[in-house]
C-alpha positions in Angstrom: -7.4 -112.2 -1.1 -11.1 -112.3 -1.7 -12.5 -111.1 -5.0 -16.0 -109.8 -4.5 -18.8 -109.2 -7.0 -20.0 -105.7 -6.3 -23.5 -106.4 -7.7 -24.1 -109.4 -5.4 -21.5 -108.9 -2.6 -20.6 -112.6 -3.1 -17.0 -113.9 -3.2 -16.1 -114.8 -6.8 -12.8 -116.3 -5.9 -10.0 -116.5 -3.4 -6.6 -115.8 -4.9 -3.1 -115.7 -3.4 -1.6 -112.3 -2.9 2.1 -111.6 -3.4 4.4 -110.8 -0.5 8.0 -109.5 -0.2 9.5 -112.8 -1.2 7.4 -113.5 -4.2 7.7 -109.9 -5.4 11.5 -110.2 -5.2 11.4 -113.5 -7.1 9.3 -111.8 -9.9 11.7 -108.9 -10.0 14.7 -111.2 -10.4 12.9 -113.1 -13.2 12.0 -109.9 -14.9 15.6 -108.7 -14.9 16.8 -111.9 -16.4 14.0 -112.0 -19.0 14.4 -108.4 -20.0 18.1 -108.9 -20.7 17.1 -111.3 -23.4 13.9 -109.6 -24.5 15.6 -106.3 -25.4 17.7 -108.1 -28.0 14.7 -109.3 -29.9 13.9 -107.5 -33.1 11.2 -104.8 -33.0 9.3 -106.7 -35.7 9.2 -109.8 -33.5 7.8 -107.8 -30.6 5.1 -106.3 -32.9 4.2 -109.8 -34.0 3.6 -110.8 -30.4 1.5 -107.8 -29.9 -0.6 -108.6 -33.0 -1.2 -112.1 -31.6 -2.2 -110.6 -28.2 -4.7 -108.4 -30.0 -6.2 -111.3 -31.8 -6.5 -113.2 -28.5 -8.5 -110.3 -27.0 -10.9 -110.5 -29.9 -11.1 -114.3 -29.7 -11.9 -114.2 -26.0 -14.0 -111.1 -26.0 -17.1 -112.4 -24.4 -15.4 -114.4 -21.7 -13.1 -111.5 -20.8 -16.0 -109.0 -20.7 -18.0 -111.3 -18.4 -15.1 -111.6 -16.0 -14.6 -107.8 -16.0 -18.3 -107.2 -15.3 -18.3 -109.7 -12.5 -15.4 -108.1 -10.6 -15.9 -104.3 -11.2 -19.7 -104.1 -11.9 -19.4 -102.5 -15.3 -22.4 -103.1 -17.5 -21.6 -105.9 -19.9 -22.0 -103.8 -23.1 -19.5 -101.3 -21.6 -17.1 -104.2 -20.8 -17.2 -105.3 -24.4 -16.7 -101.7 -25.5 -13.7 -101.3 -23.3 -11.9 -104.4 -24.7 -12.7 -103.3 -28.2 -11.4 -99.9 -27.4 -8.2 -101.4 -26.1 -7.9 -103.3 -29.4 -8.2 -100.1 -31.3 -5.4 -98.5 -29.3 -3.3 -101.5 -29.9 -3.8 -101.0 -33.7 -2.4 -97.5 -33.2 0.7 -98.9 -31.6 1.1 -101.5 -34.2 1.0 -98.8 -36.9 3.2 -96.2 -35.3 5.8 -97.9 -33.0 8.4 -98.8 -35.6 8.7 -95.2 -36.8 9.1 -93.9 -33.3 11.5 -96.6 -32.0 13.8 -97.1 -35.0 17.2 -95.4 -34.7 17.8 -92.5 -37.0 20.7 -90.7 -38.6 20.3 -87.0 -37.8 23.4 -85.6 -39.4 26.1 -86.8 -41.8 29.0 -84.9 -43.2 32.0 -86.6 -44.8 33.3 -89.2 -42.4 31.1 -88.0 -39.4 27.7 -89.5 -38.6 25.5 -88.5 -35.8 22.8 -91.1 -34.9 20.0 -91.4 -32.3 18.9 -94.8 -31.0 16.1 -95.6 -28.5 16.9 -98.1 -25.8 14.3 -99.6 -23.4 14.2 -98.3 -19.8 14.6 -101.8 -18.4 12.2 -103.2 -15.9 9.2 -101.0 -15.1 6.3 -101.1 -12.6 2.8 -100.5 -14.1 0.5 -99.9 -11.1 -2.8 -99.7 -12.8 -6.5 -98.8 -12.1 -9.7 -100.8 -11.8 -12.1 -98.5 -13.6 -10.7 -99.3 -17.1 -8.1 -102.1 -16.6 -7.8 -102.8 -20.3 -7.7 -99.2 -21.6 -5.5 -97.8 -18.8 -3.3 -100.9 -18.9 -2.8 -100.9 -22.7 -1.7 -97.2 -22.5 1.3 -98.3 -20.5 2.2 -102.0 -20.9 1.8 -102.2 -24.6 4.3 -99.5 -25.6 6.5 -100.6 -22.8 6.7 -104.1 -24.1 7.1 -103.0 -27.7 10.0 -100.9 -26.7 11.7 -103.9 -25.1 11.0 -103.5 -21.4 9.9 -106.1 -18.9 6.7 -105.1 -17.0 5.7 -105.9 -13.4 2.0 -105.2 -13.7 0.0 -104.6 -10.6 -3.7 -104.5 -11.3 -6.0 -102.9 -8.8 -7.1 -105.4 -6.1 -10.6 -104.8 -7.6 -9.6 -106.1 -11.0 -7.1 -108.8 -10.1 -8.7 -111.5 -12.1 -8.5 -109.4 -15.2 -4.8 -108.8 -14.5 -4.1 -112.5 -14.2 -6.0 -113.1 -17.5 -3.8 -110.5 -19.2 -0.7 -112.3 -18.0 -2.1 -115.6 -19.5 -2.9 -113.9 -22.8 0.6 -112.5 -23.2 2.1 -115.9 -22.6 -0.3 -117.4 -25.2 0.8 -114.7 -27.6 4.4 -115.9 -27.4 5.9 -113.5 -24.8 8.7 -115.3 -22.9 8.0 -116.0 -19.2 9.0 -113.2 -16.9 8.7 -110.3 -19.4 5.1 -109.5 -18.2 4.1 -110.6 -14.7 1.0 -109.8 -12.7 1.7 -108.7 -9.1 -1.4 -109.3 -7.0 -2.4 -107.6 -3.8 -3.7 -104.5 -2.1 -1.9 -101.2 -1.2 1.0 -102.8 0.8 1.9 -104.9 -2.3 2.0 -101.7 -4.3 4.3 -100.1 -1.8 6.7 -103.1 -2.0 6.7 -102.8 -5.7 7.6 -99.1 -5.6 10.5 -99.9 -3.2 12.2 -102.1 -5.8 15.2 -100.7 -7.8 13.2 -100.4 -11.0 13.9 -98.3 -14.1 10.5 -96.7 -14.4 7.3 -96.3 -12.4 3.9 -95.7 -14.1 0.9 -95.2 -11.8 -2.8 -94.6 -12.4 -4.9 -93.7 -9.4 -5.6 -91.1 -6.7 -3.6 -88.0 -6.1 -2.8 -89.0 -2.5 -1.3 -92.3 -3.6 0.4 -90.7 -6.6 2.1 -88.2 -4.4 3.4 -90.9 -2.0 4.8 -92.8 -5.0 6.5 -89.7 -6.4 8.1 -88.9 -3.1 9.5 -92.4 -2.8 10.7 -92.6 -6.4 12.2 -89.1 -6.7 15.5 -90.0 -5.1 16.1 -92.9 -7.6 16.4 -90.5 -10.5 14.4 -92.7 -12.9 11.3 -92.1 -15.0 8.1 -91.7 -13.1 4.7 -90.8 -14.6 1.4 -90.3 -12.7 -2.1 -90.3 -14.2 -4.3 -89.1 -11.4 -7.8 -87.9 -10.8 -9.9 -85.0 -12.1 -12.8 -82.8 -11.3 -13.6 -82.2 -15.0 -15.9 -79.2 -15.8 -18.4 -78.8 -18.7 -19.8 -75.5 -19.7 -23.0 -75.0 -21.7 -22.9 -71.5 -23.2 -25.9 -69.4 -24.2 -25.1 -70.1 -27.9 -26.7 -73.5 -28.2 -29.7 -74.0 -30.5 -30.1 -77.7 -29.7 -30.1 -77.9 -25.9 -31.5 -81.4 -26.0 -28.5 -82.8 -27.9 -26.2 -81.1 -25.4 -28.1 -82.6 -22.5 -27.8 -86.1 -24.0 -24.1 -85.7 -24.5 -23.6 -84.3 -21.0 -25.5 -87.3 -19.4 -23.3 -89.7 -21.3 -20.2 -87.8 -20.1 -21.3 -87.8 -16.5 -22.8 -91.2 -16.1 -21.0 -93.6 -18.4 -19.2 -96.3 -16.4 -21.3 -95.1 -13.5 -19.2 -91.9 -13.4 -16.2 -93.9 -12.5 -13.8 -92.3 -15.0 -11.0 -89.9 -14.4 -12.2 -87.8 -17.4 -15.9 -88.1 -16.6 -17.9 -84.9 -16.4 -18.0 -84.1 -12.7 -19.5 -80.5 -12.6 -21.6 -78.6 -15.0 -22.0 -74.9 -15.5 -24.9 -73.6 -17.6 -25.5 -70.0 -18.8 -28.7 -68.6 -17.3 -30.3 -68.0 -20.7 -30.4 -71.8 -21.4 -30.3 -73.1 -17.8 -33.9 -74.2 -17.3 -34.2 -75.9 -20.7 -31.0 -77.7 -20.1 -32.0 -78.9 -16.6 -35.3 -80.1 -17.9 -33.8 -82.2 -20.7 -30.9 -83.4 -18.6 -33.1 -84.8 -15.9 -35.3 -86.5 -18.4 -32.3 -88.2 -19.9 -31.0 -89.3 -16.5 -34.3 -90.9 -15.7 -34.0 -93.1 -18.8 -30.8 -94.7 -17.4 -31.5 -98.3 -16.5 -30.0 -99.6 -13.2 -29.7 -103.3 -12.5 -27.7 -106.4 -12.8 -24.6 -105.4 -14.9 -24.5 -108.8 -16.5 -27.9 -108.2 -18.1 -28.2 -106.6 -21.6 -29.6 -103.1 -21.7 -28.4 -102.1 -18.2 -26.6 -98.8 -18.2 -25.9 -98.3 -14.5 -24.4 -101.1 -12.5 -23.0 -101.0 -8.9 -20.1 -99.0 -7.7 -17.0 -101.0 -7.7 -16.0 -100.1 -4.1 -18.3 -100.4 -1.2 -16.8 -97.4 0.7 -17.7 -95.1 -2.2 -21.4 -95.4 -1.3 -21.0 -93.5 1.9 -18.6 -91.1 0.3 -21.3 -90.1 -2.2 -24.0 -89.9 0.4 -21.8 -87.4 2.3 -21.4 -85.3 -0.8 -25.1 -85.1 -1.4 -26.0 -84.5 2.3 -23.4 -81.7 2.4 -24.9 -80.0 -0.7 -28.4 -80.2 0.7 -27.3 -78.7 4.0 -25.9 -75.7 2.1 -29.0 -75.0 -0.1 -28.8 -77.4 -3.0 -31.7 -79.4 -4.4 -31.8 -83.0 -5.6 -33.9 -83.4 -8.8 -33.1 -87.1 -9.3 -31.7 -89.9 -7.2 -29.7 -88.8 -4.2 -29.2 -92.0 -2.2 -28.1 -95.6 -2.2 -30.4 -98.3 -3.5 -31.9 -100.6 -0.8 -30.8 -103.8 -2.5 -28.0 -106.2 -2.5 -24.8 -104.7 -4.0 -23.1 -101.3 -4.0 -25.8 -99.5 -6.0 -26.2 -95.7 -5.9 -28.9 -93.9 -7.8 -28.0 -91.6 -10.7 -28.1 -88.2 -8.9 -28.6 -84.7 -10.2 -28.0 -81.8 -7.8 -28.8 -78.2 -8.7 -28.5 -74.8 -6.9 -24.9 -75.7 -6.2 -21.9 -73.5 -5.4 -18.2 -73.9 -4.7 -18.8 -74.1 -0.9 -20.2 -77.6 -1.5 -18.0 -80.8 -1.6 -19.9 -82.0 -4.7 -18.3 -79.2 -6.8 -14.8 -79.4 -5.3 -14.1 -83.0 -4.4 -13.6 -85.7 -7.0 -16.9 -87.7 -6.9 -16.0 -90.8 -9.0 -19.6 -91.9 -9.0 -23.1 -91.3 -10.6 -23.6 -87.9 -9.1 -23.4 -84.5 -10.8 -23.7 -80.9 -9.5 -25.0 -78.2 -11.8 -24.6 -74.5 -11.3 -26.1 -71.5 -13.1 -23.7 -68.8 -14.4 -24.4 -65.3 -15.6 -21.5 -65.0 -18.1 -18.7 -66.7 -19.9 -16.2 -65.0 -17.5 -17.9 -66.4 -14.4 -17.9 -69.8 -16.0 -14.2 -69.6 -16.7 -13.5 -68.5 -13.1 -15.5 -71.5 -11.7 -14.0 -74.0 -14.1 -10.5 -72.9 -13.1 -11.4 -73.1 -9.4 -9.9 -76.6 -8.8 -6.6 -78.3 -7.9 -7.1 -80.7 -10.8 -6.2 -80.2 -14.5 -7.3 -83.2 -16.6 -10.0 -82.1 -19.0 -12.5 -79.3 -19.7 -15.4 -79.2 -22.1 -17.4 -76.3 -23.8 -20.6 -76.7 -25.7 -21.3 -73.9 -28.1 -22.5 -73.2 -31.6 -19.7 -70.6 -31.8 -16.3 -72.2 -32.3 -14.3 -69.1 -31.6 -16.2 -68.5 -28.4 -15.4 -72.1 -27.3 -11.7 -71.9 -28.3 -11.3 -68.6 -26.4 -12.6 -70.3 -23.3 -10.6 -73.6 -23.8 -7.4 -71.8 -24.4 -7.5 -70.4 -20.8 -8.0 -73.9 -19.3 -5.0 -75.3 -17.4 -5.8 -78.8 -18.4 -4.1 -81.5 -20.5 -7.1 -82.0 -22.7 -9.9 -79.8 -23.9 -13.1 -80.6 -25.8 -15.4 -78.5 -28.0 -18.9 -80.1 -28.3 -17.8 -83.4 -27.0 -16.5 -84.8 -23.7 -15.2 -87.8 -21.9 -13.2 -89.2 -24.8 -9.6 -90.4 -25.3 -7.9 -90.8 -28.7 -4.7 -92.9 -29.1 -3.5 -90.3 -31.6 -3.4 -87.5 -29.0 -1.3 -87.3 -25.8 -3.2 -88.1 -22.6 -1.8 -86.0 -19.8 -2.8 -84.1 -16.7 -1.6 -81.0 -14.8 -1.3 -80.2 -11.1 -3.2 -82.8 -9.0 -4.1 -84.7 -12.2 -0.5 -85.8 -12.6 2.2 -85.4 -15.1 3.7 -87.1 -18.1 2.0 -88.4 -21.2 0.7 -91.7 -22.5 -0.7 -92.4 -26.0 0.3 -90.5 -29.2 3.8 -90.6 -30.4 5.0 -89.1 -27.1 3.5 -92.1 -25.3 5.7 -94.5 -27.2 9.2 -93.0 -26.7 8.6 -92.3 -23.0 9.4 -96.0 -22.4 12.9 -95.5 -23.9 16.1 -93.7 -23.2 17.7 -92.0 -26.1 21.4 -92.7 -26.8 23.5 -90.4 -29.0 26.1 -92.0 -31.3 29.0 -89.8 -32.6 30.6 -91.9 -35.3 33.7 -90.8 -37.1 35.2 -93.1 -39.7 39.0 -93.0 -40.1 40.1 -91.3 -43.3 
């Protein structure tokens, strides 16, 4: 399988992909290794995790450079991602013991009732390319701490990073077979889903997630899906500092080239502040620096996937044909690599693809609204349910709007952020189940109830 640098379109490396035979071998090894690993003490597993976290810090620059080369993420953002993953690992180090230790819930005379948390077994972690460290850590870290073995399939666009993660776990002291990278494209993922595993955790598109869920349902095992989003942001009339709102909105829409499941994908602005917001927003977008993602100071690199260039071109052309106007960007760069200009489209409506389809790129549609009620109706006009943001100087106004959002996460005066202390979950086409928070630790276990009566 060829690993291609999206900034240069050159082959970085050719690596072997797994097939049915090698996947079966890895599965058998995982079964054997997990039988031993689940017996290790929780404190030992946490010590391995601590060493893994130290290795991420020690190898930060090398890992960041590799990540940038295969996904096109600006180098400073690659470093930020790895440091962000280390921060989440710190959360798991501090909180896992309390969540995974057995507990006596009732005792009366010679009767004791106790709950213990056993690992699921061998799980599949089919992960994403846009944040391979952050998205991966959400799953494989608590899974391993709980005593599971993990068959980790990185996206084909971040396979080199996936192989590095496997090496780091071995260096940290994890026994062979407990964490194994499974390399390949979609067919390899399908083979992985067909295995008789004890849990399936997928991050990716709604279409693929739906196929996985339909395949796994009959197995009656744990399945979690973290899928896409068409995340709205609403700028109310009650904002005294529109410039600050515009700066935050640009960051939310264009960080990581807009290739984030919780990136701002559509903006609604109250008519009283609309023109001021548009003016400041476009000015900020034009300050973004596109170029070689390995260079310091670059904020917009290439798209990771070549096919996304034509997809975004189609969204922009569709909007223009229906009356929209482009204020910045609007097309691919005429240069080597999969570069697309940071694009701002106004005069949009919900007849346009740019306001309904997930874009997953550096394009944003902005629509004027006359009232909070109209904004709410438009924000809710989606099949997705990941995040929603409201910017307002009036907290109660914001909370009233956010309480009506059918999304797993809501933001007041912020956007496009994830905290390990809070559950990360989606609704409807954005998936189901939770990672992170205390809920995201126990999901990798099965509770067992003990009824213990001592003879009198």
